[in-house]
C-alpha positions in Angstrom: 237.9 63.0 -281.7 235.7 60.8 -279.5 233.3 60.3 -282.5 236.2 59.2 -284.7 237.5 56.6 -282.2 234.0 55.4 -281.6 233.4 55.1 -285.4 236.6 53.1 -285.8 235.5 50.7 -283.0 232.1 50.3 -284.6 233.6 49.6 -288.1 236.1 47.1 -286.6 233.4 45.4 -284.5 231.1 45.1 -287.5 233.9 43.6 -289.6 234.8 41.1 -286.9 231.1 40.2 -286.3 230.7 39.2 -289.9 234.0 37.3 -290.1 235.1 34.0 -288.8 237.6 33.9 -285.9 240.8 35.3 -287.3 242.9 33.1 -284.9 241.2 29.8 -285.9 243.5 27.5 -287.7 241.8 25.9 -290.7 243.4 22.7 -292.1 242.5 19.7 -294.2 243.6 16.1 -293.8 246.6 15.5 -296.1 248.0 12.0 -295.6 251.2 11.4 -297.5 253.5 8.4 -298.0 257.1 8.4 -297.1 260.0 5.9 -297.0 262.8 5.8 -294.5 265.8 3.5 -294.2 267.4 2.1 -291.0 270.4 3.9 -289.6 272.6 0.9 -290.5 271.2 0.4 -294.0 273.7 0.1 -296.9 272.5 3.4 -298.3 275.1 5.8 -296.8 273.2 9.0 -297.3 269.6 7.7 -297.1 267.2 9.5 -294.7 266.7 7.6 -291.4 265.1 10.3 -289.4 261.9 12.2 -289.8 260.6 15.6 -288.7 256.9 15.1 -288.6 255.7 18.7 -288.4 257.8 19.7 -291.4 257.1 16.4 -293.1 260.8 16.2 -293.8 263.1 13.2 -294.0 266.5 13.7 -292.3 269.9 12.1 -293.0 271.3 11.5 -289.5 275.1 11.6 -289.6 275.3 12.1 -285.8 272.2 11.8 -283.6 273.0 15.0 -281.7 274.0 17.0 -284.8 270.5 18.2 -285.6 267.8 18.3 -283.0 265.0 19.0 -285.5 263.9 15.4 -286.0 261.4 13.3 -284.0 262.2 9.7 -284.6 264.6 7.5 -286.6 264.3 4.0 -288.0 266.7 1.3 -286.8 267.1 -2.5 -286.9 266.9 -4.1 -283.5 266.4 -7.8 -282.4 265.3 -8.9 -285.9 262.8 -6.2 -286.5 262.6 -2.5 -287.5 261.9 0.0 -284.7 261.1 3.7 -284.4 263.6 5.3 -282.1 262.5 8.6 -280.4 265.1 11.3 -280.8 265.6 11.5 -277.0 266.8 7.9 -276.9 269.8 9.0 -278.9 270.5 12.0 -276.7 269.3 14.5 -279.2 269.0 18.0 -277.8 266.5 20.6 -278.8 267.3 24.1 -277.5 269.7 22.6 -274.9 267.1 20.1 -273.6 266.6 16.4 -274.3 264.0 16.0 -277.1 260.4 15.5 -275.9 259.4 13.6 -279.0 257.4 10.5 -278.2 255.6 7.6 -279.8 252.4 6.0 -278.7 251.5 2.7 -280.5 247.8 2.1 -281.1 247.5 -1.5 -282.1 244.7 -3.0 -284.2 243.3 0.3 -285.3 243.0 1.9 -288.7 244.6 5.2 -289.7 241.2 6.8 -290.1 239.9 5.7 -286.7 242.7 7.4 -284.8 241.2 10.8 -284.4 242.9 12.1 -281.2 246.3 11.7 -279.7 246.4 10.1 -276.2 246.1 12.6 -273.4 248.1 10.4 -270.9 251.7 11.3 -271.3 252.7 7.9 -270.0 251.5 6.3 -273.2 254.3 8.0 -275.2 257.6 6.2 -275.3 260.4 8.6 -275.1 263.2 6.5 -273.7 263.0 3.2 -275.7 262.5 2.1 -279.3 259.1 1.0 -280.5 258.8 -2.1 -282.7 257.2 -1.4 -286.1 254.2 -3.7 -287.0 251.7 -3.7 -289.8 248.2 -3.1 -288.5 249.4 -0.7 -285.8 249.0 3.1 -286.0 251.7 5.2 -284.2 250.8 8.6 -282.7 253.8 10.9 -282.7 254.3 13.8 -280.4 256.9 16.1 -282.0 259.9 17.8 -280.4 259.1 21.2 -278.8 259.2 24.1 -281.3 258.0 27.6 -281.9 254.4 28.2 -283.0 252.7 30.9 -285.1 252.4 33.4 -282.2 255.8 32.7 -280.6 254.5 30.1 -278.0 256.3 26.8 -277.4 254.4 24.0 -279.2 254.2 20.2 -279.4 252.4 19.0 -282.5 250.7 15.6 -282.9 250.5 13.4 -285.9 250.0 9.8 -286.8 251.6 7.2 -289.1 250.8 3.7 -290.3 253.4 1.4 -291.8 252.3 0.2 -295.2 255.4 -1.9 -296.0 258.2 -3.1 -293.7 261.3 -4.6 -295.4 263.7 -5.9 -292.8 266.3 -7.1 -295.3 266.6 -3.8 -297.0 266.1 -1.9 -293.7 263.3 0.3 -295.0 259.7 1.2 -294.0 257.1 2.9 -296.2 254.4 4.6 -294.2 251.4 6.9 -294.4 251.5 10.0 -292.2 249.6 13.1 -291.4 250.1 15.9 -288.8 247.9 18.6 -287.3 249.3 22.1 -287.7 247.5 23.2 -284.4 249.9 24.0 -281.5 249.4 21.7 -278.5 246.2 20.3 -279.9 245.7 16.5 -279.7 243.1 16.4 -282.5 244.4 14.4 -285.4 241.6 15.3 -287.8 240.3 18.7 -288.8 237.1 20.0 -287.1 234.0 18.7 -288.7 235.7 15.5 -290.1 
């Protein structure tokens, strides 16, 4: 019996020694373009909100109806703004959404390789003006991870076209699938 257990450990150990880390998350950069419309746009059922981790546009009929979105687009003071979900009182699992936005001005999409570590850089209680030439790091709302832990995910977006009259923004975005990891590019990139 001891020999059988020892043999099983030797076989498993040998397999693991020759394999890569089974818990390492491998991912590739995959920037995608998306368009959102301001909450007050004439398009009644146009998506105004965005769930970055799921890369999903959300039609927001009531800001508190669905807590699975990270930011919305709105018109304010003659410009388009990103509004973190918590500004609208959006709850996730009974708590105010922790989604936040950190603007990184005068930086290219490719040059933003890591999300800020300072939590004070993320705006969670006020809208953030959209500007061409600025990259926005997004910290998502808290959600479950692959192994049941609570996770915040980090991604980035860059406006490509802002149309105030139509109330729309077209932007490039990408997100890391790694739980609580501020890296915005895959290892080795």
